[in-house]
C-alpha positions in Angstrom: 0.0 0.0 0.0 2.8 2.4 0.8 4.4 1.8 -2.6 1.1 2.3 -4.4 0.6 5.6 -2.5 4.0 6.9 -3.4 3.5 5.8 -7.1 0.2 7.7 -7.3 1.7 10.8 -5.6 4.7 10.9 -7.9 2.5 10.6 -11.0 0.4 13.4 -9.8 3.3 15.8 -9.1 5.6 15.2 -12.1 4.3 17.4 -14.9 5.3 17.8 -18.5 6.0 15.3 -21.3 8.1 12.2 -20.6 11.9 12.3 -20.9 12.8 10.5 -24.2 16.0 9.2 -22.5 14.0 8.0 -19.4 10.4 7.1 -20.6 9.7 5.4 -17.2 10.7 8.5 -15.2 7.4 8.8 -13.4 7.5 5.3 -12.2 11.3 5.4 -11.6 11.0 8.6 -9.4 8.3 7.0 -7.4 10.2 3.8 -6.9 13.3 5.8 -6.1 11.4 7.6 -3.3 10.1 4.3 -2.0 13.6 2.8 -1.9 14.9 5.9 -0.3 12.3 5.7 2.4 13.0 2.1 3.1 16.7 2.9 3.2 16.2 5.8 5.6 14.1 3.9 8.1 15.5 0.3 7.8 18.8 -0.2 6.0 20.6 3.0 7.0 20.1 2.4 10.8 21.1 -1.2 10.4 24.3 -0.1 8.5 25.1 2.4 11.3 24.7 -0.3 13.9 26.8 -2.7 11.8 29.6 -0.2 11.7 29.3 0.5 15.4 29.5 -3.2 16.4 31.8 -4.6 13.8 35.6 -3.9 14.1 37.3 -2.8 10.9 39.1 -6.1 10.3 35.9 -8.1 10.8 34.0 -5.8 8.4 36.8 -6.1 5.9 36.6 -9.9 6.3 32.9 -10.0 5.5 33.4 -7.9 2.4 36.2 -10.1 1.2 34.1 -13.2 1.8 31.3 -12.0 -0.4 33.8 -10.7 -3.0 35.3 -14.2 -3.2 31.8 -15.7 -3.8 31.2 -13.1 -6.5 34.3 -14.2 -8.3 32.4 -17.3 -9.3 29.9 -15.1 -11.2 32.7 -13.1 -12.7 34.5 -16.3 -13.9 31.5 -17.7 -15.8 30.7 -14.4 -17.5 34.3 -14.0 -18.5 34.1 -17.4 -20.2 30.9 -16.4 -22.0 32.6 -13.2 -23.2 35.7 -15.1 -24.4 38.0 -13.3 -22.0 40.1 -16.3 -21.4 43.1 -14.6 -19.9 40.9 -12.7 -17.4 39.0 -15.9 -16.6 42.3 -17.6 -15.8 43.3 -14.8 -13.5 39.9 -14.9 -11.8 40.1 -18.6 -11.3 43.6 -18.3 -9.7 42.3 -15.5 -7.5 39.4 -17.7 -6.4 41.7 -20.6 -5.6 44.2 -18.5 -3.6 41.6 -16.7 -1.6 39.6 -19.8 -0.8 42.7 -21.7 0.4 45.4 -19.3 1.7 42.8 -16.6 2.4 40.7 -18.8 4.8 37.6 -19.1 2.5 38.0 -15.6 1.2 38.1 -13.8 4.5 41.6 -12.5 3.6 42.2 -11.1 0.1 45.7 -12.5 -0.5 45.2 -12.5 -4.3 45.2 -8.8 -4.6 48.6 -8.6 -2.8 49.8 -11.1 -5.5 48.8 -8.8 -8.3 45.5 -10.5 -9.1 43.1 -7.6 -8.9 39.3 -7.9 -8.4 37.3 -7.7 -11.6 33.7 -7.0 -12.3 31.6 -9.0 -14.7 27.9 -10.1 -14.8 25.4 -11.5 -17.2 24.1 -8.1 -18.0 27.6 -7.1 -19.3 27.7 -10.4 -21.2 24.4 -9.6 -23.0 25.9 -6.2 -23.9 29.0 -7.9 -25.4 26.7 -10.2 -27.4 25.0 -7.1 -28.9 21.8 -6.9 -26.8 20.6 -3.4 -26.3 20.3 -1.9 -22.8 16.7 -1.0 -23.0 15.1 1.6 -20.9 16.4 2.7 -17.5 14.3 1.3 -14.6 14.5 1.4 -10.8 13.8 -1.9 -9.2 12.2 -2.2 -5.7 14.8 -2.8 -2.9 17.6 -3.2 -5.6 17.8 0.2 -7.2 19.0 1.3 -10.6 19.0 -1.1 -13.5 17.9 -1.5 -17.2 15.8 -4.0 -19.0 18.9 -5.9 -20.1 20.6 -5.8 -16.7 17.4 -6.9 -15.0 17.3 -10.0 -17.2 21.0 -10.5 -16.5 20.6 -10.2 -12.8 17.9 -13.0 -12.9 20.3 -15.3 -14.7 23.1 -14.6 -12.3 21.0 -15.2 -9.2 19.4 -18.3 -10.7 22.5 -20.2 -12.0 25.8 -18.7 -10.8 25.5 -16.7 -7.5 26.2 -19.1 -4.6 24.6 -16.8 -2.2 21.1 -17.4 -3.7 21.7 -20.6 -5.8 20.8 -23.9 -4.2 19.8 -22.2 -0.9 16.6 -22.3 1.0 14.5 -19.2 1.0 15.4 -18.3 4.5 19.1 -18.9 3.9 19.1 -16.9 0.6 17.3 -14.0 2.3 19.7 -13.9 5.2 22.7 -14.1 3.0 21.4 -11.4 0.7 20.5 -9.2 3.7 23.9 -9.5 5.2 25.6 -8.7 1.9 23.4 -5.7 1.3 24.0 -4.3 4.8 27.7 -4.7 4.4 27.7 -2.8 1.1 25.4 -0.1 2.5 27.7 0.3 5.5 30.5 1.1 3.2 28.5 3.8 1.4 27.3 5.8 4.4 29.7 8.7 4.0 29.0 8.9 0.3 25.3 8.9 0.7 25.5 11.6 3.4 27.5 13.9 1.0 25.0 13.1 -1.8 22.0 14.1 0.4 23.6 17.4 1.5 24.9 18.6 -1.9 22.9 17.3 -4.8 19.5 18.9 -5.4 18.1 16.2 -7.8 19.4 13.0 -6.4 17.4 10.8 -8.8 18.9 12.4 -11.9 22.4 12.3 -10.4 22.1 8.6 -9.4 20.6 7.7 -12.8 23.3 9.4 -14.9 26.1 8.2 -12.7 24.9 4.6 -12.7 24.5 4.6 -16.5 28.0 6.0 -17.0 29.5 3.4 -14.6 27.7 0.6 -16.5 29.1 1.8 -19.8 32.5 2.0 -18.2 32.3 -1.6 -17.0 30.9 -3.0 -20.3 33.8 -1.5 -22.3 36.4 -2.4 -19.7 37.3 1.1 -18.9 37.5 2.4 -22.5 34.0 3.6 -23.4 33.6 5.2 -26.9 33.6 8.9 -27.2 30.3 10.7 -27.6 29.3 11.7 -31.1 29.5 15.5 -30.4 32.9 15.3 -28.6 35.7 17.6 -29.8 38.7 16.0 -31.5 41.8 18.0 -32.4 42.7 15.4 -35.0 39.5 16.0 -36.8 40.1 19.7 -36.7 43.4 19.6 -38.4 42.3 17.0 -41.0 40.4 19.7 -42.7 42.8 20.7 -45.5 40.7 23.7 -46.6 40.6 25.2 -43.1 43.2 27.9 -43.8 42.2 28.4 -47.5 38.9 30.1 -46.7 39.2 33.6 -47.9 36.9 34.9 -45.3 38.8 33.3 -42.4 41.2 36.2 -41.9 38.8 39.0 -42.9 38.4 41.8 -40.4 34.7 41.6 -40.6 32.3 41.2 -37.8 29.5 38.8 -37.5 27.2 41.2 -39.4 29.6 41.3 -42.4 30.6 44.9 -41.8 34.2 45.9 -41.5 35.4 46.6 -38.0 38.3 48.8 -39.2 37.4 52.5 -39.0 37.9 54.4 -42.2 39.5 57.8 -41.7 37.5 60.7 -43.1 39.6 63.0 -45.3 38.9 66.1 -47.2 37.9 65.9 -50.8 40.8 65.8 -53.2 43.2 64.2 -50.8 44.8 60.8 -50.7 43.1 58.5 -48.2 46.4 56.9 -47.0 48.2 60.0 -45.7 46.0 62.9 -46.5 48.3 64.2 -49.3 47.2 66.0 -52.4 46.5 64.0 -55.6 49.7 63.4 -57.5 51.8 63.4 -54.4 54.0 60.3 -53.9 52.3 57.8 -51.7 51.6 54.1 -51.6 48.2 54.2 -53.3 46.6 55.9 -56.3 44.9 59.3 -55.8 41.3 59.0 -54.8 41.4 55.4 -53.7 41.3 53.8 -50.3 44.4 52.0 -49.1 44.3 48.3 -48.0 45.0 48.2 -44.2 46.6 44.8 -44.6 49.0 45.9 -47.4 52.4 47.0 -46.1 53.7 50.3 -47.6 56.8 49.5 -49.7 58.5 52.6 -48.4 58.6 51.1 -44.9 60.5 48.2 -46.1 63.3 50.4 -47.4 63.6 52.7 -44.4 66.9 52.4 -42.5 66.9 50.3 -39.4 67.5 52.0 -36.1 70.9 51.1 -34.6 71.1 49.6 -31.2 73.2 51.0 -28.4 75.7 48.2 -28.8 76.2 48.9 -32.5 76.7 52.6 -31.7 79.4 51.8 -29.1 81.2 49.5 -31.5 81.1 52.1 -34.3 81.8 55.4 -32.4 82.5 54.6 -28.8 79.5 56.5 -27.7 78.0 55.1 -24.5 74.9 57.3 -24.4 71.5 56.3 -25.7 70.3 57.7 -29.0 67.9 60.0 -27.3 70.7 61.6 -25.2 73.0 61.9 -28.2 70.3 63.7 -30.2 69.8 66.2 -27.4 73.4 67.4 -27.8 74.0 70.3 -30.2 75.4 69.3 -33.6 78.8 70.6 -34.7 77.5 72.0 -37.9 74.8 74.2 -36.3 75.7 77.9 -36.1 75.9 79.2 -32.5 73.4 81.9 -33.2 70.8 79.3 -34.1 71.2 77.2 -31.0 68.5 77.4 -28.2 69.2 79.8 -25.3 69.9 76.9 -22.9 72.6 75.6 -25.2 74.3 78.8 -26.1 78.1 78.7 -25.3 79.1 80.8 -22.3 81.9 83.3 -22.9 84.7 83.4 -20.4 85.2 87.0 -19.2 88.4 86.2 -17.2 91.2 88.4 -18.6 93.9 86.4 -20.3 97.3 86.3 -18.5 100.3 86.7 -20.7 102.5 83.6 -20.4 106.2 84.0 -20.4 107.8 83.0 -23.6 110.6 80.5 -23.2 113.1 79.8 -25.8 
């Protein structure tokens, strides 16, 4: 009854057309709220008590035990996907942890370089070319797709030792302990999610779908169709041949370079009279991109080092230009540069023979 009530309330509050990427969004949001409520009042308190009672080494031992049992599911699905090398590594991992690791309570295989892998029948169906189907939220289980729901049923029925060949009570107890152990490890992450994410349903959906794609492609998912690639950019051989690429025109097609207004009858480049020597014809507008040929033939300004090597002058060009030139008559010099006459009377020096 509680689930039906939440379903009806969610359908009444979610307005607008359905999301094409999530056609079951009305149902999914309702089931997400239902699972969240069950987690808030049942599983989260159990997970907190589990962390409070269990020491760290004991909690780690329970996690390793269920991971070791999950390697059986991983092994069969690696065989189905023809990942024979990975299947051999998983089988060795299973043997070492089941023997030297005390039935999987100690993960000795990871210390030997045999890392834990993740495969399930949902990923096997994806490798076989089965489409994912629509996103769906399962009660008590959480995010899934149509394909992964079918894969989960196959794993639980034939490969998972926690549920396979077990009584209903034993399977329920094993699944409950496994879920509480997983939930206890996610308490901090869920608290951060609740405090920082405004739309937790959309965040969980997008994150879960991305993670599934990451697992299906073994950590190398294909790039999105609209992703930017520098290689594709520079493959365009005509990129720099577009005559409009380097135009100084704005988006509206109008030139952004201001044209200097000149009086009628003057050259537009330097404001000279027609017939005067300039870089353009009289009465025409100069091209702002074209370099005036006269500039190319102007003498280069010498550096201080060149002037020192040539004339031994250590002053900068500006200081040298400020000095009076030798060929300038004294009466044409500025007042502050006029020579000062010495009024001291000359003293006759004795002449020596």
